All heavy atoms as TSV, in Angstrom:
chain	resi	resn	atom	element	x	y	z
A	1	MET	N	N	112.619	172.586	182.113
A	1	MET	CA	C	113.260	173.793	182.499
A	1	MET	C	C	114.371	174.093	181.469
A	1	MET	O	O	115.130	173.219	181.089
A	1	MET	CB	C	113.890	173.601	183.884
A	1	MET	CG	C	114.572	174.827	184.355
A	1	MET	SD	S	114.834	174.660	186.141
A	1	MET	CE	C	116.527	175.027	186.210
A	2	ALA	N	N	114.436	175.324	181.019
A	2	ALA	CA	C	115.406	175.729	180.006
A	2	ALA	C	C	116.668	176.338	180.695
A	2	ALA	O	O	116.509	177.088	181.661
A	2	ALA	CB	C	114.776	176.732	179.051
A	3	ALA	N	N	117.772	176.060	180.147
A	3	ALA	CA	C	119.023	176.676	180.677
A	3	ALA	C	C	119.645	177.544	179.582
A	3	ALA	O	O	119.740	177.125	178.420
A	3	ALA	CB	C	119.989	175.572	181.070
A	4	PHE	N	N	120.030	178.725	179.969
A	4	PHE	CA	C	120.648	179.644	179.019
A	4	PHE	C	C	122.114	179.824	179.334
A	4	PHE	O	O	122.451	180.021	180.501
A	4	PHE	CB	C	119.960	181.012	179.050
A	4	PHE	CG	C	118.514	180.942	178.585
A	4	PHE	CD1	C	117.492	180.969	179.484
A	4	PHE	CD2	C	118.245	180.927	177.222
A	4	PHE	CE1	C	116.186	180.928	179.046
A	4	PHE	CE2	C	116.934	180.868	176.800
A	4	PHE	CZ	C	115.888	180.860	177.675
A	5	ASP	N	N	122.952	179.783	178.331
A	5	ASP	CA	C	124.385	179.935	178.542
A	5	ASP	C	C	124.659	181.420	178.423
A	5	ASP	O	O	124.588	182.011	177.308
A	5	ASP	CB	C	125.158	179.158	177.495
A	5	ASP	CG	C	126.667	179.238	177.729
A	5	ASP	OD1	O	127.074	179.759	178.785
A	5	ASP	OD2	O	127.399	178.806	176.840
A	6	THR	N	N	124.958	182.099	179.541
A	6	THR	CA	C	125.163	183.561	179.524
A	6	THR	C	C	126.658	183.920	179.550
A	6	THR	O	O	126.990	185.085	179.663
A	6	THR	CB	C	124.487	184.207	180.742
A	6	THR	OG1	O	125.023	183.612	181.902
A	6	THR	CG2	C	122.983	183.987	180.696
A	7	THR	N	N	127.538	182.918	179.414
A	7	THR	CA	C	128.956	183.216	179.443
A	7	THR	C	C	129.595	183.403	178.070
A	7	THR	O	O	130.724	183.851	177.987
A	7	THR	CB	C	129.703	182.127	180.206
A	7	THR	OG1	O	129.507	180.889	179.562
A	7	THR	CG2	C	129.244	182.026	181.661
A	8	ARG	N	N	128.846	183.055	177.036
A	8	ARG	CA	C	129.372	183.222	175.673
A	8	ARG	C	C	129.320	184.679	175.259
A	8	ARG	O	O	128.287	185.347	175.474
A	8	ARG	CB	C	128.598	182.370	174.693
A	8	ARG	CG	C	128.888	180.921	174.703
A	8	ARG	CD	C	128.255	180.242	173.572
A	8	ARG	NE	N	126.843	180.715	173.388
A	8	ARG	CZ	C	126.015	180.241	172.499
A	8	ARG	NH1	N	126.381	179.338	171.661
A	8	ARG	NH2	N	124.771	180.723	172.377
A	9	PRO	N	N	130.388	185.170	174.633
A	9	PRO	CA	C	130.321	186.530	174.117
A	9	PRO	C	C	129.402	186.565	172.897
A	9	PRO	O	O	129.355	185.621	172.107
A	9	PRO	CB	C	131.769	186.855	173.724
A	9	PRO	CG	C	132.402	185.543	173.539
A	9	PRO	CD	C	131.683	184.565	174.451
A	10	THR	N	N	128.727	187.640	172.770
A	10	THR	CA	C	127.846	187.781	171.602
A	10	THR	C	C	128.400	188.826	170.660
A	10	THR	O	O	129.045	189.773	171.081
A	10	THR	CB	C	126.444	188.211	172.061
A	10	THR	OG1	O	126.547	189.452	172.765
A	10	THR	CG2	C	125.767	187.205	172.952
A	11	ALA	N	N	128.204	188.667	169.432
A	11	ALA	CA	C	128.655	189.594	168.412
A	11	ALA	C	C	127.529	190.566	168.150
A	11	ALA	O	O	126.605	190.309	167.390
A	11	ALA	CB	C	129.043	188.863	167.154
A	12	VAL	N	N	127.615	191.693	168.803
A	12	VAL	CA	C	126.566	192.714	168.690
A	12	VAL	C	C	127.178	193.907	167.996
A	12	VAL	O	O	128.184	194.416	168.379
A	12	VAL	CB	C	125.997	193.125	170.051
A	12	VAL	CG1	C	124.998	194.221	169.909
A	12	VAL	CG2	C	125.379	191.944	170.743
A	13	ILE	N	N	126.545	194.316	166.939
A	13	ILE	CA	C	126.958	195.582	166.305
A	13	ILE	C	C	125.881	196.608	166.618
A	13	ILE	O	O	124.739	196.496	166.258
A	13	ILE	CB	C	127.012	195.395	164.750
A	13	ILE	CG1	C	128.056	194.348	164.420
A	13	ILE	CG2	C	127.326	196.688	164.060
A	13	ILE	CD1	C	128.176	194.033	162.971
A	14	SER	N	N	126.303	197.594	167.400
A	14	SER	CA	C	125.352	198.602	167.816
A	14	SER	C	C	125.435	199.823	166.907
A	14	SER	O	O	126.394	199.989	166.145
A	14	SER	CB	C	125.685	199.037	169.261
A	14	SER	OG	O	126.918	199.695	169.298
A	15	ALA	N	N	124.458	200.677	166.971
A	15	ALA	CA	C	124.440	201.887	166.205
A	15	ALA	C	C	125.626	202.760	166.560
A	15	ALA	O	O	126.162	203.463	165.740
A	15	ALA	CB	C	123.123	202.613	166.387
A	16	GLY	N	N	125.994	202.732	167.842
A	16	GLY	CA	C	127.131	203.547	168.283
A	16	GLY	C	C	128.454	203.112	167.621
A	16	GLY	O	O	129.277	203.926	167.263
A	17	SER	N	N	128.679	201.814	167.469
A	17	SER	CA	C	129.904	201.333	166.858
A	17	SER	C	C	129.928	201.651	165.369
A	17	SER	O	O	130.966	201.973	164.823
A	17	SER	CB	C	130.091	199.848	167.098
A	17	SER	OG	O	129.076	199.117	166.462
A	18	ILE	N	N	128.781	201.609	164.734
A	18	ILE	CA	C	128.697	201.969	163.286
A	18	ILE	C	C	128.984	203.441	163.142
A	18	ILE	O	O	129.747	203.850	162.233
A	18	ILE	CB	C	127.365	201.558	162.713
A	18	ILE	CG1	C	127.245	200.040	162.678
A	18	ILE	CG2	C	127.184	202.134	161.278
A	18	ILE	CD1	C	125.874	199.540	162.331
A	19	THR	N	N	128.434	204.291	163.970
A	19	THR	CA	C	128.630	205.722	163.927
A	19	THR	C	C	130.093	206.032	164.189
A	19	THR	O	O	130.667	206.863	163.501
A	19	THR	CB	C	127.721	206.413	164.933
A	19	THR	OG1	O	126.358	206.097	164.670
A	19	THR	CG2	C	127.929	207.914	164.887
A	20	ARG	N	N	130.682	205.388	165.171
A	20	ARG	CA	C	132.071	205.647	165.516
A	20	ARG	C	C	132.994	205.236	164.362
A	20	ARG	O	O	133.936	205.956	164.014
A	20	ARG	CB	C	132.461	204.861	166.789
A	20	ARG	CG	C	133.799	205.171	167.350
A	20	ARG	CD	C	134.040	204.542	168.727
A	20	ARG	NE	N	133.457	203.239	168.939
A	20	ARG	CZ	C	132.365	202.978	169.640
A	20	ARG	NH1	N	131.664	203.981	170.204
A	20	ARG	NH2	N	131.894	201.758	169.790
A	21	PHE	N	N	132.713	204.098	163.696
A	21	PHE	CA	C	133.478	203.669	162.533
A	21	PHE	C	C	133.370	204.656	161.417
A	21	PHE	O	O	134.406	205.066	160.795
A	21	PHE	CB	C	132.976	202.275	162.036
A	21	PHE	CG	C	133.620	201.863	160.773
A	21	PHE	CD1	C	134.925	201.398	160.750
A	21	PHE	CD2	C	132.945	201.947	159.557
A	21	PHE	CE1	C	135.497	201.024	159.574
A	21	PHE	CE2	C	133.489	201.579	158.385
A	21	PHE	CZ	C	134.796	201.103	158.370
A	22	ALA	N	N	132.160	205.133	161.126
A	22	ALA	CA	C	131.941	206.120	160.041
A	22	ALA	C	C	132.674	207.442	160.374
A	22	ALA	O	O	133.310	208.048	159.485
A	22	ALA	CB	C	130.468	206.359	159.800
A	23	THR	N	N	132.630	207.884	161.614
A	23	THR	CA	C	133.267	209.062	162.015
A	23	THR	C	C	134.802	208.962	161.869
A	23	THR	O	O	135.443	209.876	161.361
A	23	THR	CB	C	132.892	209.460	163.463
A	23	THR	OG1	O	131.495	209.572	163.567
A	23	THR	CG2	C	133.575	210.720	163.911
A	24	ASN	N	N	135.350	207.843	162.276
A	24	ASN	CA	C	136.766	207.602	162.175
A	24	ASN	C	C	137.212	207.532	160.722
A	24	ASN	O	O	138.236	208.068	160.333
A	24	ASN	CB	C	137.209	206.359	162.872
A	24	ASN	CG	C	137.106	206.459	164.388
A	24	ASN	OD1	O	137.085	207.565	164.945
A	24	ASN	ND2	N	137.037	205.320	165.055
A	25	LEU	N	N	136.405	206.932	159.889
A	25	LEU	CA	C	136.696	206.828	158.455
A	25	LEU	C	C	136.703	208.230	157.799
A	25	LEU	O	O	137.596	208.546	157.067
A	25	LEU	CB	C	135.679	205.914	157.767
A	25	LEU	CG	C	135.902	205.716	156.264
A	25	LEU	CD1	C	137.231	205.018	156.005
A	25	LEU	CD2	C	134.755	204.895	155.717
A	26	ILE	N	N	135.688	208.991	158.088
A	26	ILE	CA	C	135.603	210.358	157.540
A	26	ILE	C	C	136.770	211.186	158.000
A	26	ILE	O	O	137.381	211.953	157.258
A	26	ILE	CB	C	134.266	211.005	157.897
A	26	ILE	CG1	C	133.117	210.286	157.110
A	26	ILE	CG2	C	134.257	212.515	157.571
A	26	ILE	CD1	C	131.746	210.681	157.565
A	27	GLY	N	N	137.120	211.033	159.257
A	27	GLY	CA	C	138.295	211.775	159.831
A	27	GLY	C	C	139.577	211.378	159.150
A	27	GLY	O	O	140.422	212.268	158.840
A	28	ALA	N	N	139.750	210.143	158.884
A	28	ALA	CA	C	140.992	209.648	158.244
A	28	ALA	C	C	141.080	210.151	156.791
A	28	ALA	O	O	142.137	210.590	156.334
A	28	ALA	CB	C	141.036	208.137	158.241
A	29	VAL	N	N	139.981	210.152	156.104
A	29	VAL	CA	C	139.961	210.619	154.709
A	29	VAL	C	C	140.188	212.138	154.661
A	29	VAL	O	O	140.962	212.615	153.837
A	29	VAL	CB	C	138.611	210.278	154.000
A	29	VAL	CG1	C	138.477	210.993	152.678
A	29	VAL	CG2	C	138.521	208.755	153.831
A	30	THR	N	N	139.623	212.862	155.613
A	30	THR	CA	C	139.840	214.306	155.665
A	30	THR	C	C	141.287	214.633	155.980
A	30	THR	O	O	141.875	215.518	155.358
A	30	THR	CB	C	138.907	214.904	156.758
A	30	THR	OG1	O	137.564	214.611	156.396
A	30	THR	CG2	C	139.101	216.433	156.807
A	31	THR	N	N	141.889	213.907	156.916
A	31	THR	CA	C	143.294	214.134	157.244
A	31	THR	C	C	144.208	213.841	156.060
A	31	THR	O	O	145.140	214.609	155.772
A	31	THR	CB	C	143.703	213.237	158.447
A	31	THR	OG1	O	142.858	213.585	159.539
A	31	THR	CG2	C	145.138	213.431	158.819
A	32	TRP	N	N	143.945	212.742	155.387
A	32	TRP	CA	C	144.722	212.367	154.173
A	32	TRP	C	C	144.603	213.455	153.136
A	32	TRP	O	O	145.615	213.832	152.519
A	32	TRP	CB	C	144.242	211.019	153.615
A	32	TRP	CG	C	144.797	210.748	152.267
A	32	TRP	CD1	C	146.013	210.253	151.938
A	32	TRP	CD2	C	144.099	210.988	151.027
A	32	TRP	NE1	N	146.155	210.160	150.584
A	32	TRP	CE2	C	145.009	210.616	149.989
A	32	TRP	CE3	C	142.860	211.465	150.692
A	32	TRP	CZ2	C	144.636	210.699	148.659
A	32	TRP	CZ3	C	142.515	211.557	149.359
A	32	TRP	CH2	C	143.393	211.181	148.372
A	33	ASN	N	N	143.425	213.926	152.871
A	33	ASN	CA	C	143.182	214.967	151.867
A	33	ASN	C	C	143.860	216.257	152.228
A	33	ASN	O	O	144.443	216.952	151.358
A	33	ASN	CB	C	141.656	215.205	151.625
A	33	ASN	CG	C	141.462	215.978	150.385
A	33	ASN	OD1	O	141.994	215.683	149.341
A	33	ASN	ND2	N	140.630	217.023	150.525
A	34	ASP	N	N	143.829	216.637	153.491
A	34	ASP	CA	C	144.511	217.874	153.897
A	34	ASP	C	C	146.018	217.781	153.697
A	34	ASP	O	O	146.631	218.723	153.235
A	34	ASP	CB	C	144.208	218.189	155.377
A	34	ASP	CG	C	142.793	218.634	155.602
A	34	ASP	OD1	O	142.097	218.982	154.612
A	34	ASP	OD2	O	142.320	218.632	156.747
A	35	ALA	N	N	146.597	216.622	154.031
A	35	ALA	CA	C	148.015	216.390	153.818
A	35	ALA	C	C	148.363	216.417	152.284
A	35	ALA	O	O	149.379	216.969	151.910
A	35	ALA	CB	C	148.450	215.103	154.426
A	36	ARG	N	N	147.474	215.868	151.479
A	36	ARG	CA	C	147.672	215.859	150.038
A	36	ARG	C	C	147.702	217.271	149.466
A	36	ARG	O	O	148.553	217.669	148.656
A	36	ARG	CB	C	146.591	215.030	149.380
A	36	ARG	CG	C	146.739	214.902	147.870
A	36	ARG	CD	C	145.495	214.224	147.272
A	36	ARG	NE	N	144.268	215.009	147.440
A	36	ARG	CZ	C	143.927	216.023	146.633
A	36	ARG	NH1	N	144.683	216.349	145.617
A	36	ARG	NH2	N	142.827	216.700	146.821
A	37	ILE	N	N	146.755	218.091	149.959
A	37	ILE	CA	C	146.677	219.498	149.456
A	37	ILE	C	C	147.890	220.275	149.937
A	37	ILE	O	O	148.456	221.044	149.138
A	37	ILE	CB	C	145.372	220.159	149.966
A	37	ILE	CG1	C	144.172	219.511	149.245
A	37	ILE	CG2	C	145.409	221.650	149.748
A	37	ILE	CD1	C	142.835	219.908	149.816
A	38	THR	N	N	148.358	220.051	151.140
A	38	THR	CA	C	149.567	220.719	151.641
A	38	THR	C	C	150.746	220.334	150.794
A	38	THR	O	O	151.572	221.199	150.423
A	38	THR	CB	C	149.757	220.372	153.130
A	38	THR	OG1	O	148.629	220.788	153.867
A	38	THR	CG2	C	151.016	221.065	153.661
A	39	ARG	N	N	150.942	219.020	150.555
A	39	ARG	CA	C	152.038	218.585	149.732
A	39	ARG	C	C	152.021	219.197	148.335
A	39	ARG	O	O	153.047	219.648	147.815
A	39	ARG	CB	C	152.038	217.045	149.590
A	39	ARG	CG	C	152.875	216.316	150.583
A	39	ARG	CD	C	153.035	214.836	150.227
A	39	ARG	NE	N	151.828	214.164	149.883
A	39	ARG	CZ	C	150.939	213.631	150.722
A	39	ARG	NH1	N	151.156	213.754	151.990
A	39	ARG	NH2	N	149.871	213.011	150.297
A	40	LYS	N	N	150.831	219.245	147.761
A	40	LYS	CA	C	150.722	219.792	146.424
A	40	LYS	C	C	151.076	221.282	146.391
A	40	LYS	O	O	151.766	221.754	145.525
A	40	LYS	CB	C	149.291	219.596	145.900
A	40	LYS	CG	C	149.043	220.084	144.506
A	40	LYS	CD	C	147.664	219.794	144.025
A	40	LYS	CE	C	147.487	220.336	142.613
A	40	LYS	NZ	N	146.110	220.163	142.119
A	41	SER	N	N	150.600	222.009	147.392
A	41	SER	CA	C	150.829	223.442	147.425
A	41	SER	C	C	152.309	223.716	147.650
A	41	SER	O	O	152.902	224.612	146.978
A	41	SER	CB	C	150.052	224.101	148.599
A	41	SER	OG	O	148.672	223.954	148.352
A	42	LEU	N	N	152.963	222.963	148.555
A	42	LEU	CA	C	154.374	223.196	148.806
A	42	LEU	C	C	155.224	222.742	147.622
A	42	LEU	O	O	156.272	223.365	147.346
A	42	LEU	CB	C	154.798	222.439	150.066
A	42	LEU	CG	C	154.312	223.018	151.414
A	42	LEU	CD1	C	154.682	222.108	152.542
A	42	LEU	CD2	C	154.839	224.405	151.637
A	43	SER	N	N	154.808	221.749	146.917
A	43	SER	CA	C	155.544	221.251	145.757
A	43	SER	C	C	155.556	222.255	144.609
A	43	SER	O	O	156.448	222.276	143.770
A	43	SER	CB	C	154.963	219.945	145.244
A	43	SER	OG	O	155.128	218.938	146.231
A	44	GLN	N	N	154.580	223.147	144.587
A	44	GLN	CA	C	154.483	224.144	143.485
A	44	GLN	C	C	155.367	225.365	143.788
A	44	GLN	O	O	155.525	226.203	142.889
A	44	GLN	CB	C	153.011	224.546	143.331
A	44	GLN	CG	C	152.190	223.451	142.763
A	44	GLN	CD	C	150.713	223.811	142.682
A	44	GLN	OE1	O	150.243	224.805	143.257
A	44	GLN	NE2	N	149.941	223.024	141.933
A	45	LEU	N	N	155.918	225.453	144.984
A	45	LEU	CA	C	156.786	226.591	145.303
A	45	LEU	C	C	158.178	226.369	144.727
A	45	LEU	O	O	158.618	225.229	144.565
A	45	LEU	CB	C	156.885	226.779	146.809
A	45	LEU	CG	C	155.594	227.152	147.534
A	45	LEU	CD1	C	155.842	227.217	149.046
A	45	LEU	CD2	C	155.006	228.433	147.067
A	46	SER	N	N	158.880	227.458	144.433
A	46	SER	CA	C	160.251	227.374	143.964
A	46	SER	C	C	161.155	227.134	145.169
A	46	SER	O	O	160.789	227.226	146.302
A	46	SER	CB	C	160.659	228.650	143.294
A	46	SER	OG	O	160.714	229.743	144.200
A	47	ALA	N	N	162.441	226.774	144.893
A	47	ALA	CA	C	163.419	226.507	145.879
A	47	ALA	C	C	163.630	227.768	146.736
A	47	ALA	O	O	163.808	227.713	147.967
A	47	ALA	CB	C	164.732	226.044	145.297
A	48	ARG	N	N	163.587	228.920	146.116
A	48	ARG	CA	C	163.791	230.186	146.813
A	48	ARG	C	C	162.625	230.491	147.757
A	48	ARG	O	O	162.778	230.904	148.908
A	48	ARG	CB	C	163.996	231.333	145.868
A	48	ARG	CG	C	164.214	232.626	146.579
A	48	ARG	CD	C	164.544	233.767	145.644
A	48	ARG	NE	N	164.523	235.015	146.397
A	48	ARG	CZ	C	165.584	235.752	146.580
A	48	ARG	NH1	N	166.730	235.409	146.058
A	48	ARG	NH2	N	165.469	236.851	147.292
A	49	GLU	N	N	161.409	230.215	147.308
A	49	GLU	CA	C	160.238	230.422	148.129
A	49	GLU	C	C	160.240	229.500	149.296
A	49	GLU	O	O	159.867	229.895	150.411
A	49	GLU	CB	C	158.965	230.263	147.267
A	49	GLU	CG	C	158.748	231.372	146.265
A	49	GLU	CD	C	157.640	231.039	145.290
A	49	GLU	OE1	O	157.443	229.862	144.936
A	49	GLU	OE2	O	156.946	231.979	144.874
A	50	LEU	N	N	160.608	228.244	149.090
A	50	LEU	CA	C	160.704	227.315	150.184
A	50	LEU	C	C	161.764	227.705	151.188
A	50	LEU	O	O	161.600	227.613	152.382
A	50	LEU	CB	C	160.999	225.888	149.645
A	50	LEU	CG	C	159.854	225.176	149.004
A	50	LEU	CD1	C	160.345	223.868	148.366
A	50	LEU	CD2	C	158.756	224.885	149.963
A	51	ASP	N	N	162.901	228.224	150.686
A	51	ASP	CA	C	163.978	228.701	151.538
A	51	ASP	C	C	163.504	229.903	152.395
A	51	ASP	O	O	163.870	230.026	153.554
A	51	ASP	CB	C	165.202	229.093	150.730
A	51	ASP	CG	C	166.384	229.368	151.549
A	51	ASP	OD1	O	166.647	228.609	152.534
A	51	ASP	OD2	O	167.079	230.406	151.303
A	52	ASP	N	N	162.649	230.741	151.810
A	52	ASP	CA	C	162.139	231.885	152.580
A	52	ASP	C	C	161.327	231.470	153.784
A	52	ASP	O	O	161.288	232.165	154.788
A	52	ASP	CB	C	161.237	232.754	151.692
A	52	ASP	CG	C	162.045	233.603	150.701
A	52	ASP	OD1	O	163.301	233.722	150.872
A	52	ASP	OD2	O	161.448	234.098	149.707
A	53	ILE	N	N	160.669	230.311	153.689
A	53	ILE	CA	C	159.891	229.840	154.803
A	53	ILE	C	C	160.633	228.792	155.593
A	53	ILE	O	O	160.065	228.107	156.488
A	53	ILE	CB	C	158.482	229.342	154.409
A	53	ILE	CG1	C	158.589	228.156	153.406
A	53	ILE	CG2	C	157.623	230.456	153.851
A	53	ILE	CD1	C	157.273	227.552	153.040
A	54	GLY	N	N	161.900	228.556	155.294
A	54	GLY	CA	C	162.752	227.700	156.064
A	54	GLY	C	C	162.597	226.200	155.745
A	54	GLY	O	O	162.819	225.331	156.550
A	55	LEU	N	N	162.225	225.918	154.500
A	55	LEU	CA	C	162.037	224.511	154.063
A	55	LEU	C	C	162.909	224.221	152.859
A	55	LEU	O	O	163.374	225.135	152.158
A	55	LEU	CB	C	160.578	224.229	153.749
A	55	LEU	CG	C	159.556	224.384	154.848
A	55	LEU	CD1	C	158.181	224.178	154.332
A	55	LEU	CD2	C	159.832	223.352	155.949
A	56	SER	N	N	163.043	222.949	152.565
A	56	SER	CA	C	163.647	222.517	151.284
A	56	SER	C	C	162.690	221.455	150.699
A	56	SER	O	O	161.719	221.035	151.332
A	56	SER	CB	C	165.007	221.882	151.520
A	56	SER	OG	O	164.895	220.706	152.251
A	57	PHE	N	N	162.969	221.032	149.469
A	57	PHE	CA	C	162.114	220.076	148.828
A	57	PHE	C	C	162.031	218.740	149.634
A	57	PHE	O	O	161.021	218.059	149.629
A	57	PHE	CB	C	162.555	219.792	147.390
A	57	PHE	CG	C	162.172	220.865	146.422
A	57	PHE	CD1	C	163.148	221.699	145.899
A	57	PHE	CD2	C	160.873	221.073	146.061
A	57	PHE	CE1	C	162.773	222.710	145.037
A	57	PHE	CE2	C	160.506	222.058	145.188
A	57	PHE	CZ	C	161.467	222.901	144.669
A	58	GLY	N	N	163.099	218.383	150.296
A	58	GLY	CA	C	163.115	217.163	151.098
A	58	GLY	C	C	162.263	217.227	152.336
A	58	GLY	O	O	161.910	216.201	152.928
A	59	ASP	N	N	161.901	218.405	152.758
A	59	ASP	CA	C	161.057	218.591	153.928
A	59	ASP	C	C	159.569	218.538	153.702
A	59	ASP	O	O	158.779	218.461	154.621
A	59	ASP	CB	C	161.370	219.984	154.616
A	59	ASP	CG	C	162.799	220.106	155.060
A	59	ASP	OD1	O	163.372	219.060	155.457
A	59	ASP	OD2	O	163.288	221.225	155.076
A	60	ILE	N	N	159.161	218.555	152.464
A	60	ILE	CA	C	157.746	218.660	152.127
A	60	ILE	C	C	156.934	217.518	152.676
A	60	ILE	O	O	155.891	217.695	153.293
A	60	ILE	CB	C	157.536	218.806	150.587
A	60	ILE	CG1	C	158.083	220.182	150.136
A	60	ILE	CG2	C	156.097	218.657	150.210
A	60	ILE	CD1	C	158.045	220.357	148.658
A	61	ASP	N	N	157.364	216.250	152.490
A	61	ASP	CA	C	156.621	215.092	152.981
A	61	ASP	C	C	156.516	215.131	154.531
A	61	ASP	O	O	155.449	214.848	155.059
A	61	ASP	CB	C	157.231	213.802	152.556
A	61	ASP	CG	C	156.933	213.476	151.098
A	61	ASP	OD1	O	155.907	213.988	150.565
A	61	ASP	OD2	O	157.706	212.756	150.497
A	62	ASN	N	N	157.633	215.470	155.205
A	62	ASN	CA	C	157.580	215.481	156.666
A	62	ASN	C	C	156.630	216.581	157.172
A	62	ASN	O	O	155.918	216.372	158.143
A	62	ASN	CB	C	159.010	215.712	157.227
A	62	ASN	CG	C	159.904	214.536	156.955
A	62	ASN	OD1	O	159.437	213.432	156.840
A	62	ASN	ND2	N	161.153	214.813	156.879
A	63	VAL	N	N	156.680	217.742	156.571
A	63	VAL	CA	C	155.829	218.830	156.994
A	63	VAL	C	C	154.346	218.516	156.778
A	63	VAL	O	O	153.508	218.797	157.639
A	63	VAL	CB	C	156.188	220.120	156.251
A	63	VAL	CG1	C	155.152	221.235	156.497
A	63	VAL	CG2	C	157.561	220.612	156.693
A	64	SER	N	N	154.024	217.894	155.638
A	64	SER	CA	C	152.625	217.597	155.363
A	64	SER	C	C	152.088	216.519	156.285
A	64	SER	O	O	150.901	216.535	156.686
A	64	SER	CB	C	152.435	217.164	153.908
A	64	SER	OG	O	153.121	215.982	153.664
A	65	ARG	N	N	152.916	215.561	156.700
A	65	ARG	CA	C	152.476	214.517	157.667
A	65	ARG	C	C	152.348	215.102	159.061
A	65	ARG	O	O	151.424	214.774	159.790
A	65	ARG	CB	C	153.492	213.373	157.704
A	65	ARG	CG	C	153.292	212.426	156.574
A	65	ARG	CD	C	154.125	211.162	156.809
A	65	ARG	NE	N	154.685	210.787	155.547
A	65	ARG	CZ	C	155.974	210.726	155.278
A	65	ARG	NH1	N	156.862	211.004	156.188
A	65	ARG	NH2	N	156.393	210.413	154.100
A	66	ARG	N	N	153.280	215.937	159.444
A	66	ARG	CA	C	153.324	216.473	160.809
A	66	ARG	C	C	152.217	217.466	161.022
A	66	ARG	O	O	151.689	217.596	162.158
A	66	ARG	CB	C	154.669	217.117	161.052
A	66	ARG	CG	C	154.891	217.598	162.436
A	66	ARG	CD	C	156.260	218.184	162.622
A	66	ARG	NE	N	156.658	218.874	161.422
A	66	ARG	CZ	C	157.878	219.258	161.170
A	66	ARG	NH1	N	158.809	219.051	162.070
A	66	ARG	NH2	N	158.193	219.911	160.067
A	67	ALA	N	N	151.775	218.178	160.017
A	67	ALA	CA	C	150.769	219.228	160.152
A	67	ALA	C	C	149.407	218.658	160.609
A	67	ALA	O	O	148.640	219.311	161.241
A	67	ALA	CB	C	150.616	220.011	158.850
A	68	PHE	N	N	149.180	217.382	160.226
A	68	PHE	CA	C	147.886	216.827	160.557
A	68	PHE	C	C	148.050	215.585	161.400
A	68	PHE	O	O	147.339	214.755	161.584
A	68	PHE	CB	C	147.135	216.457	159.237
A	68	PHE	CG	C	147.026	217.681	158.357
A	68	PHE	CD1	C	147.837	217.828	157.283
A	68	PHE	CD2	C	146.100	218.656	158.649
A	68	PHE	CE1	C	147.761	218.948	156.488
A	68	PHE	CE2	C	146.011	219.784	157.875
A	68	PHE	CZ	C	146.821	219.943	156.781
């Protein structure tokens, strides 16, 4: 008679976990890229243009992180 140990956890990688990982990775890269583009665009504005929209150069990093 054979006995099976059913209490041990098994390391199963399912298709769902791989898909979820890939989706999260793509989302993280997209968010990072959007923040990078926002920082670059705001950095190209003059101090007067930033003042017109209520920002200063010190606010650029915070705004780009908060937007996404």
